[in-house]
C-alpha positions as CSV (number, residue, x, y, z in Angstrom):
1,X,-60.1,54.6,39.8
2,X,-59.2,58.3,39.4
3,X,-61.7,59.0,35.9
4,X,-66.1,58.5,36.6
5,X,-67.3,55.1,35.3
6,X,-70.1,54.9,33.0
7,X,-72.0,54.1,36.2
8,X,-71.1,57.1,37.3
9,X,-71.5,59.7,34.7
10,X,-75.3,58.5,34.6
11,X,-75.7,59.2,38.2
12,X,-74.0,62.3,37.8
13,X,-76.7,63.5,35.0
14,X,-79.3,61.7,36.6
15,X,-78.7,64.6,39.8
16,X,-78.7,67.4,36.8
17,X,-82.1,66.1,35.8
18,X,-83.2,66.3,39.2
19,X,-81.7,69.7,40.3
20,X,-85.4,71.5,40.4
21,X,-86.9,69.0,42.2
22,X,-83.5,69.6,44.3
23,X,-83.8,73.2,44.7
24,X,-87.6,73.0,45.0
25,X,-87.0,71.0,47.7
26,X,-84.9,73.2,49.8
27,X,-87.8,75.6,48.8
28,X,-90.4,73.8,50.3
29,X,-88.0,73.0,53.7
30,X,-87.0,76.8,54.4
31,X,-90.9,78.2,54.2
32,X,-91.3,75.8,56.9
33,X,-90.5,78.3,60.3
34,X,-89.0,75.5,62.2
35,X,-87.4,77.4,65.2
36,X,-87.3,75.3,68.6
37,X,-90.3,73.5,69.5
38,X,-91.7,74.2,65.9
39,X,-89.7,72.0,63.5
40,X,-93.6,69.9,63.4
41,X,-94.4,71.0,59.8
42,X,-90.9,70.7,58.7
43,X,-90.8,67.5,60.2
44,X,-94.2,66.9,58.3
45,X,-92.8,68.0,55.0
46,X,-89.3,66.2,55.2
47,X,-91.8,62.4,56.2
48,X,-94.0,63.0,53.1
49,X,-91.1,63.4,50.8
50,X,-89.0,60.8,51.6
51,X,-91.8,59.1,51.6
52,X,-92.7,59.9,48.4
53,X,-89.2,59.3,46.6
54,X,-89.9,56.2,48.2
55,X,-88.2,55.6,51.2
56,X,-89.7,54.5,54.4
57,X,-89.2,57.2,56.9
58,X,-89.4,56.3,60.5
59,X,-89.9,58.9,63.3
60,X,-86.9,59.2,66.6
61,X,-88.2,60.7,69.7
62,X,-86.4,62.2,71.8
63,X,-86.7,60.2,75.3
64,X,-84.9,62.0,78.2
65,X,-85.7,59.9,80.8
66,X,-83.7,57.1,78.1
67,X,-80.9,59.4,77.6
68,X,-80.3,61.6,80.9
69,X,-77.6,59.4,81.6
70,X,-75.4,60.0,78.9
71,X,-72.3,61.7,78.5
72,X,-73.7,63.4,75.4
73,X,-77.5,64.5,76.2
74,X,-77.8,67.8,77.4
75,X,-80.2,69.1,79.8
76,X,-83.0,71.5,78.4
77,X,-85.6,73.8,80.4
78,X,-88.2,72.5,77.9
79,X,-89.6,69.2,77.0
80,X,-89.7,66.8,74.3
81,X,-93.6,66.4,74.1
82,X,-94.4,65.6,69.8
83,X,-90.8,66.2,68.8
84,X,-89.0,64.3,66.9
85,X,-86.6,63.4,64.0
86,X,-86.4,61.1,61.0
87,X,-84.9,58.6,59.2
88,X,-85.0,56.3,56.4
89,X,-82.7,53.8,55.4
90,X,-81.9,51.4,52.3
91,X,-80.8,48.4,53.4
92,X,-77.4,47.0,51.6
93,X,-78.6,44.4,48.4
94,X,-75.4,43.5,47.9
95,X,-72.2,43.4,51.0
96,X,-69.2,44.1,49.6
97,X,-69.8,47.6,50.4
98,X,-69.2,50.1,53.6
99,X,-72.4,51.7,55.7
100,X,-73.1,55.5,54.8
101,X,-75.2,58.4,56.9
102,X,-76.0,61.8,55.5
103,X,-76.8,64.0,59.1
104,X,-79.1,66.9,58.2
105,X,-80.8,69.7,60.6
106,X,-84.3,71.0,60.1
107,X,-84.0,73.5,63.1
108,X,-83.4,76.8,62.3
109,X,-82.4,80.2,64.3
110,X,-84.9,82.9,65.0
111,X,-84.9,85.4,62.4
112,X,-85.5,88.3,64.5
113,X,-85.4,91.4,64.0
114,X,-87.7,91.2,60.7
115,X,-87.6,94.6,60.0
116,X,-83.1,94.0,58.6
117,X,-84.6,91.7,56.2
118,X,-85.6,92.6,52.2
119,X,-88.3,90.0,52.5
120,X,-90.1,87.2,54.9
121,X,-87.9,84.8,55.8
122,X,-89.7,81.7,55.6
123,X,-90.3,82.9,52.2
124,X,-88.0,81.8,49.8
125,X,-86.5,83.5,46.5
126,X,-84.7,83.0,43.8
127,X,-81.8,86.2,42.4
128,X,-78.8,85.5,40.5
129,X,-78.1,82.3,41.0
130,X,-78.8,82.0,44.9
131,X,-81.6,81.0,47.1
132,X,-82.8,83.5,49.8
133,X,-84.7,82.9,53.2
134,X,-83.9,81.6,56.9
135,X,-82.3,78.7,56.6
136,X,-81.7,77.7,53.0
137,X,-77.8,77.1,53.9
138,X,-78.5,77.0,57.3
139,X,-78.5,74.0,56.6
140,X,-82.3,72.6,54.6
141,X,-80.1,73.5,51.5
142,X,-77.7,70.4,52.5
143,X,-81.0,68.2,53.8
144,X,-82.1,68.5,49.8
145,X,-79.1,68.5,48.7
146,X,-78.3,64.9,50.9
147,X,-81.7,63.1,50.1
148,X,-82.2,63.6,46.3
149,X,-78.6,62.1,46.5
150,X,-79.3,59.1,48.0
151,X,-82.2,59.2,45.5
152,X,-80.7,59.8,42.3
153,X,-78.6,56.0,42.7
154,X,-82.3,55.1,43.1
155,X,-83.3,56.1,39.7
156,X,-80.0,56.0,38.5
157,X,-81.4,52.3,38.1
158,X,-79.2,51.1,41.1
159,X,-79.0,49.7,45.0
160,X,-76.2,49.8,47.3
161,X,-73.8,47.2,48.8
162,X,-74.1,48.8,51.8
163,X,-76.6,50.0,54.1
164,X,-77.5,54.3,53.8
165,X,-78.7,56.0,56.1
166,X,-81.0,59.5,55.2
167,X,-81.4,61.3,59.1
168,X,-83.0,64.7,59.8
169,X,-82.2,66.5,63.0
170,X,-84.1,68.7,65.2
171,X,-82.3,71.2,68.0
172,X,-78.8,71.3,66.3
173,X,-78.5,74.9,66.7
174,X,-78.8,74.4,70.9
175,X,-77.7,71.1,72.3
176,X,-77.5,68.1,69.3
177,X,-79.9,65.9,71.3
178,X,-81.8,65.2,68.4
179,X,-78.3,63.6,66.4
180,X,-77.9,62.0,69.9
181,X,-81.2,60.0,70.0
182,X,-80.9,58.4,66.5
183,X,-77.2,57.1,67.5
184,X,-79.0,56.1,71.1
185,X,-81.7,54.2,68.8
186,X,-78.9,52.4,67.0
187,X,-78.6,54.6,63.8
188,X,-74.6,54.8,62.6
189,X,-72.3,54.5,59.8
190,X,-69.3,53.7,58.5
191,X,-69.2,57.1,57.3
192,X,-71.0,60.2,58.7
193,X,-71.6,63.9,56.3
194,X,-72.8,66.5,57.2
195,X,-73.9,69.0,54.5
196,X,-73.2,72.4,56.7
197,X,-72.7,75.3,54.6
198,X,-69.6,75.5,55.0
199,X,-68.4,75.0,51.5
200,X,-66.7,71.8,49.5
201,X,-64.0,71.0,52.5
202,X,-63.5,68.6,55.0
203,X,-64.0,70.0,58.4
204,X,-61.6,68.1,60.9
205,X,-61.6,70.3,63.6
206,X,-64.0,71.8,65.8
207,X,-64.5,73.5,68.5
208,X,-66.8,73.1,72.1
209,X,-69.5,74.7,72.9
210,X,-71.0,75.7,76.1
211,X,-74.4,77.8,77.0
212,X,-75.1,79.3,80.1
213,X,-77.2,81.6,82.9
214,X,-76.5,83.4,85.4
215,X,-79.0,85.1,87.3
216,X,-77.9,88.7,89.4
217,X,-80.1,89.8,91.7
218,X,-80.4,94.1,92.9
219,X,-82.5,95.7,95.1
220,X,-85.5,97.4,93.8
221,X,-86.8,100.7,94.5
222,X,-88.5,104.1,93.0
223,X,-86.6,105.6,90.9
224,X,-86.8,108.4,92.8
225,X,-84.9,106.8,96.0
226,X,-82.7,105.0,93.5
227,X,-79.4,105.2,96.1
228,X,-81.5,103.1,97.9
229,X,-81.5,100.3,96.0
230,X,-79.6,98.3,93.5
231,X,-79.7,97.2,90.4
232,X,-79.4,94.5,89.1
233,X,-78.6,95.3,85.6
234,X,-75.6,97.7,86.5
235,X,-73.9,95.1,88.5
236,X,-74.2,92.6,85.2
237,X,-71.7,95.0,83.9
238,X,-68.5,93.3,85.7
239,X,-69.9,89.9,85.3
240,X,-69.8,90.8,81.5
241,X,-65.7,92.4,82.1
242,X,-65.1,89.0,84.1
243,X,-66.8,86.5,80.9
244,X,-64.5,88.6,78.5
245,X,-61.4,88.4,80.0
246,X,-61.8,85.1,80.6
247,X,-61.6,84.4,76.4
248,X,-59.1,86.8,75.9
249,X,-56.5,84.4,78.2
250,X,-58.4,81.4,76.9
251,X,-57.3,82.6,73.4
252,X,-53.7,82.9,74.7
253,X,-53.5,79.4,76.5
254,X,-52.8,75.9,75.4
255,X,-53.4,76.6,71.5
256,X,-53.3,72.9,69.8
257,X,-52.1,73.1,66.3
258,X,-55.2,73.3,64.2
259,X,-56.5,76.6,65.3
260,X,-52.3,78.2,65.9
261,X,-53.1,80.1,63.0
262,X,-56.3,81.4,63.4
263,X,-57.1,85.1,64.6
264,X,-59.5,84.7,67.6
265,X,-60.2,80.6,67.6
266,X,-62.4,81.1,70.8
267,X,-65.7,83.3,70.6
268,X,-67.7,84.2,73.9
269,X,-71.5,85.3,73.5
270,X,-73.6,87.5,75.4
271,X,-77.0,86.1,73.7
272,X,-79.8,87.0,76.1
273,X,-80.4,90.1,78.9
274,X,-83.2,89.8,80.3
275,X,-83.7,92.5,83.2
276,X,-86.4,95.2,84.4
277,X,-89.8,95.8,84.2
278,X,-90.5,99.5,85.1
279,X,-88.1,102.0,83.4
280,X,-88.4,103.9,87.1
281,X,-88.2,101.1,89.1
282,X,-84.5,100.1,89.8
283,X,-84.4,96.3,88.5
284,X,-83.9,93.9,90.9
285,X,-83.0,90.9,88.4
286,X,-81.6,90.6,85.4
287,X,-80.2,87.6,83.1
288,X,-77.6,86.7,80.9
289,X,-77.6,84.5,78.5
290,X,-74.6,83.5,77.2
291,X,-72.5,80.4,74.9
292,X,-68.2,80.2,75.1
293,X,-66.4,78.2,73.0
294,X,-63.7,76.1,73.9
295,X,-60.1,74.2,72.3
296,X,-60.6,70.6,71.8
297,X,-58.8,68.0,74.3
298,X,-60.5,70.6,76.9
299,X,-63.7,69.7,78.6
300,X,-67.5,70.8,79.4
301,X,-67.1,70.2,83.1
302,X,-63.4,71.6,83.1
303,X,-64.5,75.2,81.5
304,X,-67.8,74.7,83.5
305,X,-65.5,75.4,86.2
306,X,-63.0,77.8,85.0
307,X,-66.4,79.9,83.7
308,X,-67.7,79.2,87.4
309,X,-64.3,80.6,88.6
310,X,-64.4,83.2,87.1
311,X,-67.7,84.9,88.2
312,X,-67.3,84.1,91.6
313,X,-63.7,85.8,91.3
314,X,-65.4,89.1,90.2
315,X,-68.7,88.5,92.4
316,X,-66.2,88.9,95.2
317,X,-64.7,92.6,94.5
318,X,-67.8,93.5,94.8
319,X,-69.6,94.3,98.2
320,X,-73.4,93.5,97.0
321,X,-72.4,90.5,94.6
322,X,-70.4,89.2,97.7
323,X,-73.3,89.3,99.8
324,X,-75.6,88.3,96.9
325,X,-73.7,86.1,94.3
326,X,-75.4,85.5,91.1
327,X,-76.3,82.2,90.0
328,X,-74.5,79.4,87.9
329,X,-76.1,77.5,85.7
330,X,-75.5,75.6,82.0
331,X,-78.0,74.6,80.1
332,X,-78.2,72.7,76.3
333,X,-74.8,72.5,74.5
334,X,-72.3,71.1,76.3
335,X,-70.2,70.1,73.0
336,X,-66.6,68.8,73.4
337,X,-65.0,69.6,70.2
338,X,-62.4,67.6,68.5
339,X,-59.6,66.6,65.8
340,X,-59.3,63.8,63.7
341,X,-56.6,63.3,60.7
342,X,-57.0,64.6,57.3
343,X,-56.4,61.5,56.0
344,X,-59.2,59.4,56.8
345,X,-60.5,56.7,54.3
346,X,-64.1,58.1,54.1
347,X,-62.3,61.8,53.3
348,X,-60.0,60.0,51.1
349,X,-62.9,59.5,49.3
350,X,-65.0,62.6,49.4
351,X,-62.4,64.3,48.6
352,X,-61.3,62.4,45.1
353,X,-65.7,62.6,44.4
354,X,-65.2,66.3,44.3
355,X,-61.8,66.6,42.5
356,X,-62.9,64.6,39.8
357,X,-66.0,67.1,38.9
358,X,-63.5,69.9,39.9
359,X,-60.3,69.0,39.0
360,X,-59.2,69.8,42.6
361,X,-59.3,68.4,45.8
362,X,-61.7,69.7,48.6
363,X,-59.5,72.5,51.0
364,X,-59.8,70.7,54.9
365,X,-61.0,73.2,56.7
366,X,-60.8,74.3,60.4
367,X,-64.1,75.0,62.5
368,X,-64.8,77.4,65.1
369,X,-68.2,77.0,65.6
370,X,-69.6,73.3,66.6
371,X,-72.0,70.3,64.7
372,X,-73.9,67.5,64.8
373,X,-70.3,65.9,64.1
374,X,-70.1,66.1,67.9
375,X,-72.0,63.4,68.9
376,X,-70.3,60.7,65.7
377,X,-67.1,61.7,66.5
378,X,-67.4,61.3,70.4
379,X,-69.9,58.6,70.8
380,X,-70.4,56.7,67.2
381,X,-68.0,54.0,65.4
382,X,-67.6,56.1,62.1
383,X,-65.7,58.7,60.0
384,X,-67.4,62.0,60.0
385,X,-67.2,65.0,58.3
386,X,-68.9,68.2,56.9
387,X,-68.4,68.9,53.3
388,X,-71.7,71.1,51.9
389,X,-73.2,74.1,50.2
390,X,-71.8,77.2,50.2
391,X,-73.4,80.0,52.3
392,X,-73.5,83.7,53.3
393,X,-74.9,85.0,56.2
394,X,-76.2,82.1,58.1
395,X,-78.1,83.1,61.4
396,X,-78.5,87.0,60.6
397,X,-80.4,88.6,57.9
398,X,-81.1,88.1,54.0
399,X,-79.6,84.4,54.9
400,X,-78.8,82.7,50.9
401,X,-77.3,79.5,49.6
402,X,-75.3,79.3,46.6
403,X,-77.7,77.1,43.8
404,X,-75.2,76.1,41.8
405,X,-73.1,74.9,45.2
406,X,-76.4,72.6,46.4
407,X,-76.2,70.6,43.0
408,X,-72.3,70.3,43.3
409,X,-72.9,68.6,47.1
410,X,-75.6,66.4,45.4
411,X,-73.6,65.3,42.8
412,X,-70.2,64.9,45.0
413,X,-72.5,62.8,47.7
414,X,-74.3,60.1,45.0
415,X,-70.1,59.6,44.0
416,X,-69.5,59.2,47.3
417,X,-72.2,56.8,48.2
418,X,-71.4,54.6,44.5
419,X,-67.5,54.3,45.5
420,X,-67.7,53.9,49.6
421,X,-71.0,52.3,49.8
422,X,-70.9,50.4,46.0
423,X,-73.6,49.9,43.3
424,X,-75.7,46.9,43.4
425,X,-77.5,45.7,40.0
C-alpha cells in the first residue's frame, strides 16, 4: 500500500490532535534534571504518564549480579540502588502482526557550565518553533514522541496484532546497562526503533565506543624546590600525545566501506582531568578520563589492548613513567559498533511511512557515536535502527529540538505500528 488508508488517515489526525500533549510532555520531561544517579524524578514522571494514558508500566532494575557475566554489561564504580528502567507492554489483540519495541533514554549529560546557557537548562521554553533545554533533543522529545505514537493508536480505537513495548531507560549516555537489563529481562521485539535526535533517517552503522581512566603518579614537593619533585600533570602531556597519535592512526587503517566518505570518523576525547590540590605544591597525582571510538568489526578487547600498548610505549620513553608506570583502567562504555543492511524489512516500512508524509525517502545515516542500538543489534533478535526528531547543540549549551520534527516522528511511528504490528479493532 503506497498511500494512506482511511484508518491511517484517522490515526494521523489523532496524532495532530495530540500535538499539544506531546510538546507538553516533552517539556515536563526536560524539567527533570536527570543526570547520572539523579534519574528518580524523571522515572516517576514517566511511570505516572504511562499510567495516566492507560498503560501498565513495570519497573526493571539493573542488577549487576545478574548481568555480570553478560558480554555487554559495563562495569562501573557506582551502584544501582533505587535506579531502574520503566517498561510498558501492549499485548496483542490479533495474531497477524510483528512485534515492535520503542526504546528511549531518560538520562542526560551535565549542562555545565551554566553560564553559557541563555536560560536555566532545566526550564524548558519554546521560541520560534524550537523547544529549549538540556535533554530536549537528546532525547526526551523522542521519548514523548514514541509514547504518544503508541497512545494515538489506542485513542484512535485500535489495538495491535502483535505486542508493542514502550521502554524508557537510564545510562544510555555512559554504559547501556539500562537497555541491557531490559533485554535480559525478556523485553525484545522483531523491530526496535529508537528516536535519537538524528533526524528522519535510517541508521545502519555506528561506531564502537569505550571509556578509560589513566592515573599518573608524580612526586609532591613545595614549589620552592620544584626541580626536586615530579609534576604528575606535566607527565600527562606525553600520554595525551600518544593517545592523539593512536587516534590519528586508527582513522587511517582498516576503514569499513560505510565510513570511507566520512572525514575523521573515530574521535578521541579527553573529557576529565583531575589533578593537584594546591597552586604551590607540585601535584602528585592526576587522572585522565577519556573516550575513544572504533570501527564496526573491531572489538572492545582488541582496542583496550591497543590503547594500553600505546600508553605503555609512551611511558617507556620517559624515565619517570618507566619507573612509575601509569595505571590504565577501562570502565563504563564497552560498546562494539555495527553495520546492518539498509534493505531490512522494518527499515523499508519505516522509510515508506516517512515518504507517505513527505514524498521523499528517509536517508541513510552513518553514525560516528553510539546509541542503545548496541544492545539490540548484538544481543537481541530484531531489526533495530534510529529515527527521530531534529535537534541542535546536544551535549552543548542551549540544546534545542524542532517541535514539528517531534510531531513528525510521532506520526511516522504510529503509521509504522499500523503497518508493521497491524491494527486490531
